[in-house]
C-alpha positions in Angstrom: 1.2 82.2 -146.2 -0.9 82.7 -143.5 -0.6 80.8 -140.1 -2.1 77.7 -140.7 -4.4 77.5 -137.0 -5.4 79.7 -134.7 -3.2 78.9 -132.1 -5.1 78.7 -128.7 -2.4 78.4 -126.8 1.6 77.8 -126.9 4.2 75.8 -124.8 7.9 75.8 -125.3 9.8 72.8 -123.9 13.6 72.3 -123.6 14.7 68.8 -125.3 18.0 69.6 -126.5 20.3 68.1 -124.0 23.3 69.6 -125.8 21.7 73.4 -125.9 20.5 73.2 -122.4 24.0 71.4 -121.3 26.0 74.7 -123.2 23.3 77.5 -122.2 23.9 75.7 -118.4 27.3 77.1 -118.4 26.7 80.5 -119.7 23.9 81.6 -116.9 25.0 78.9 -114.0 28.9 78.1 -114.7 29.4 75.8 -111.8 25.5 73.8 -112.2 24.9 73.8 -116.0 22.6 71.1 -116.4 20.2 70.9 -113.4 18.8 67.8 -111.3 15.1 67.7 -113.0 16.3 68.1 -116.6 16.5 64.6 -117.0 13.6 63.4 -115.2 10.9 65.9 -116.5 10.4 67.1 -119.7 11.0 71.2 -118.7 8.5 73.3 -120.5 6.8 76.8 -119.9 3.9 78.8 -121.3 4.5 80.9 -124.5 2.3 83.6 -125.9 0.3 82.9 -128.8 -0.7 86.0 -130.1 3.1 87.0 -130.8 3.4 84.0 -133.1 4.0 84.8 -137.1 4.3 83.2 -140.4 7.4 83.0 -142.2 8.3 86.1 -143.9 7.2 88.4 -141.4 9.2 90.9 -139.9 10.3 90.7 -136.4 10.9 94.1 -134.5 13.8 94.5 -132.5 12.8 94.0 -129.0 13.6 96.2 -125.8 13.6 95.7 -122.3 15.2 95.8 -119.3 19.3 95.2 -119.9 21.7 94.9 -115.9 25.4 94.5 -117.2 27.1 92.2 -114.2 29.3 95.6 -113.1 26.4 97.9 -113.3 24.4 98.7 -110.0 20.9 99.0 -111.7 19.0 98.3 -115.2 18.3 100.4 -118.1 15.6 99.9 -120.7 16.9 99.8 -124.2 17.2 97.8 -127.3 18.3 94.1 -126.8 22.1 93.9 -127.3 22.0 90.2 -127.5 19.3 89.1 -130.1 18.8 85.5 -130.9 17.5 82.7 -132.6 16.2 79.0 -131.8 16.3 76.4 -133.9 13.0 74.3 -132.8 10.8 71.7 -134.1 7.1 73.2 -134.0 4.2 70.2 -132.9 1.2 70.9 -133.9 -1.7 69.8 -131.4 -4.7 67.6 -133.1 -7.6 66.1 -131.1 -6.8 67.2 -128.0 -8.1 66.1 -124.4 -10.7 67.2 -121.8 -10.0 68.8 -118.6 -8.9 66.7 -116.6 -8.1 63.4 -119.0 -4.6 62.7 -119.5 -3.2 61.5 -122.6 -1.4 57.9 -122.5 1.6 57.8 -124.1 0.3 55.0 -125.9 -2.5 57.1 -127.3 -0.2 60.4 -127.7 0.7 60.1 -131.5 -3.0 60.2 -132.5 -3.0 63.9 -130.8 -0.5 65.2 -133.4 -1.9 66.8 -136.2 1.7 67.6 -137.9 5.3 69.4 -137.6 6.7 72.6 -138.5 9.8 74.7 -137.9 10.3 77.1 -135.2 12.3 80.1 -134.2 11.8 81.3 -130.6 13.5 84.9 -130.8 15.4 85.6 -127.9 16.5 88.6 -126.3 19.5 86.9 -124.1 20.5 90.1 -121.9 16.7 91.2 -121.6 16.4 86.8 -120.3 19.5 87.0 -117.8 17.8 90.2 -115.8 14.5 88.4 -115.7 14.7 84.5 -116.0 14.9 84.4 -112.3 13.0 83.0 -110.2 10.0 81.8 -112.5 12.1 81.5 -116.4 11.5 83.6 -119.5 9.0 86.8 -120.2 9.5 89.8 -121.9 12.9 87.6 -123.6 10.9 85.2 -125.5 7.2 86.7 -126.2 8.0 89.5 -128.9 8.0 87.0 -131.6 8.1 83.6 -132.5 8.4 82.6 -136.1 6.6 78.9 -137.8 7.2 78.0 -141.6 3.7 77.6 -143.1 3.9 74.0 -144.4 1.6 71.2 -141.4 4.0 68.6 -141.9 1.6 65.4 -141.5 2.7 62.1 -139.1 1.7 60.3 -142.2 4.3 61.8 -144.4 7.1 61.4 -141.9 5.9 57.8 -141.2 8.9 56.3 -142.9 11.0 58.6 -141.2 10.5 57.5 -137.6 13.6 56.2 -135.7 14.6 54.6 -132.2 14.7 57.0 -129.4 18.5 57.7 -128.7 19.4 55.2 -126.0 20.2 57.5 -122.7 23.4 57.3 -121.0 24.8 54.9 -118.9 23.3 56.4 -115.2 20.7 58.4 -116.6 17.8 58.2 -114.9 14.9 55.8 -116.9 11.6 57.9 -117.3 8.9 57.4 -115.3 6.5 54.8 -116.0 3.6 57.5 -117.4 6.6 58.6 -119.2 7.7 54.8 -120.6 6.1 53.2 -124.0 8.3 50.5 -125.5 6.9 51.3 -128.9 7.5 54.8 -128.8 11.4 54.0 -127.3 11.3 51.9 -131.1 9.9 54.3 -133.4 9.1 57.5 -131.7 11.3 59.8 -132.5 12.3 61.3 -136.3 14.9 61.8 -138.3 15.3 65.6 -140.1 17.7 67.4 -140.8 17.8 70.3 -139.8 20.2 74.0 -140.9 20.3 77.5 -139.9 21.2 80.1 -142.3 22.0 84.1 -141.7 22.0 86.6 -144.5 23.1 90.0 -143.9 22.9 93.9 -145.3 27.2 93.4 -146.6 26.0 90.0 -148.2 23.2 90.8 -149.9 24.7 93.9 -151.2 27.8 91.8 -152.5 25.7 88.9 -153.9 27.1 86.5 -151.9 25.0 82.7 -150.8 23.3 82.9 -147.0 25.9 81.9 -144.2 24.7 78.6 -142.6 25.2 79.0 -139.5 24.6 75.0 -138.0 23.2 72.0 -139.3 21.6 70.1 -136.7 19.1 67.1 -136.3 15.9 66.0 -134.9 17.6 62.8 -133.0 19.1 64.8 -130.6 16.2 65.6 -128.8 16.6 64.3 -125.2 12.3 63.5 -124.8 9.7 62.4 -127.8 7.1 64.3 -129.1 4.5 61.3 -127.1 6.6 62.0 -123.9 6.4 65.8 -124.2 2.1 65.1 -124.8 1.9 62.6 -122.2 3.7 64.7 -119.6 1.7 67.8 -120.6 -1.7 66.6 -119.8 -0.6 64.2 -116.9 -1.7 66.8 -114.5 -5.1 67.2 -116.7 -4.5 69.8 -118.4 -6.7 70.4 -121.5 -4.5 70.4 -125.2 -7.1 71.7 -128.0 -6.9 71.5 -131.8 -4.3 74.2 -133.2 -2.1 74.4 -129.9 1.3 74.3 -130.5 4.6 73.1 -129.0 8.1 74.2 -129.6 10.3 71.2 -129.0 13.1 73.6 -127.4 16.6 74.6 -129.2 17.8 71.0 -130.8 21.6 71.3 -130.9 24.1 68.7 -131.9 26.5 67.5 -129.6 29.8 69.2 -132.1 29.7 73.4 -132.1 28.7 73.3 -136.0 25.5 72.2 -135.1 24.7 74.5 -132.1 21.1 75.8 -132.3 21.5 79.6 -131.3 24.0 82.3 -131.4 24.8 82.1 -127.4 26.2 78.5 -127.9 28.0 79.4 -131.2 29.5 82.9 -130.1 29.9 81.7 -126.7 27.9 84.6 -125.0 29.4 86.7 -128.0 32.8 86.0 -127.1 34.1 84.2 -130.3 32.0 86.0 -133.4 30.8 84.3 -136.6 33.2 85.8 -139.4 31.4 86.4 -142.6 32.7 86.1 -146.0 31.1 90.0 -146.5 33.8 91.0 -144.0 31.6 91.8 -141.0 31.4 90.1 -138.2 28.1 88.5 -135.6 28.2 87.7 -132.1 24.4 88.4 -132.0 22.0 89.4 -134.7 21.7 93.1 -136.3 18.8 94.9 -137.6 18.9 94.0 -141.3 19.6 90.2 -140.7 17.6 87.7 -142.3 17.4 84.3 -140.3 16.5 81.4 -142.3 15.5 78.1 -140.6 15.2 74.7 -143.1 14.4 71.4 -142.6 14.6 68.3 -144.7 14.4 64.6 -144.1 17.6 62.9 -145.2 18.1 60.9 -148.6 17.4 56.6 -148.3 17.3 56.0 -151.7 13.5 53.9 -151.3 11.2 56.9 -150.4 10.9 60.5 -151.6 12.3 63.4 -149.1 10.5 65.6 -147.4 10.9 69.6 -147.2 9.5 71.8 -144.4 9.5 75.5 -146.6 11.3 77.9 -144.9 11.1 79.4 -141.6 12.6 83.2 -142.3 12.5 86.7 -140.3 14.2 89.6 -141.0 15.4 91.8 -137.9 13.2 95.0 -138.2 14.9 98.4 -136.0 13.3 98.8 -132.1 10.7 101.3 -131.8 13.2 102.8 -129.2 15.6 103.6 -131.9 12.9 105.3 -134.6 
């Protein structure tokens, strides 16, 4: 399978509030969720050239690493390679430069959806992310599932956006639409599986790491489109959004190893006898998504989003 579009631009958002809080506790224990999070859909521009289709091997990245007790950084393969469970959003018509897309028209600019794994080197990230955010820790590879699942196919699985907790601010008017709040969220079951050399050698099935849902997105897709274009930025056909990691509130639904293992403190124990704090060479990550059974509509699957970690160039 090939990439379903020629991707001009790629933007990664941060809509999973449970993930944002969990990661914030690792990097900023005293201030895990920054005050702007509940006011503005946080995002950053990624690298479209390194987006690959499901099944493509991902080379283990190298970069600058600095331990807390080290006086200076070193260069070498990441020791904290991670995945991120995300929803991909394919952009359709887009807008002219200088013409924002109103939120009540945003759905008309979404061509479809996919699964997205935003591979992340956490040790590179922790050293480089201040003051401008992720760079080499993220742009070495992003994997997407091959099918474009159309909005029409998912129409029966639209649902109301989860109410904000009491005390959370109401979004500004350009991010608020009553219809979008009633039916702008998606109800999709998400799963993450890991297979390793040890599991494969013993004929054991992939180990399920997490099960989550798109119902845990703090912002709707329409809000992402409206915000991205609110300053006049032009979207183009084939552009891709990543939702950001979608974690459930409970540990069985965490969408990254950084959360699952508490930054490596609590390793995953596999049936093969292996342990994993972060990903190792030869590991394969598999994301899957499916609409829930309703008894009325056929379930819609997304196809798998697979990627195997290959050796780092520095290790050859």
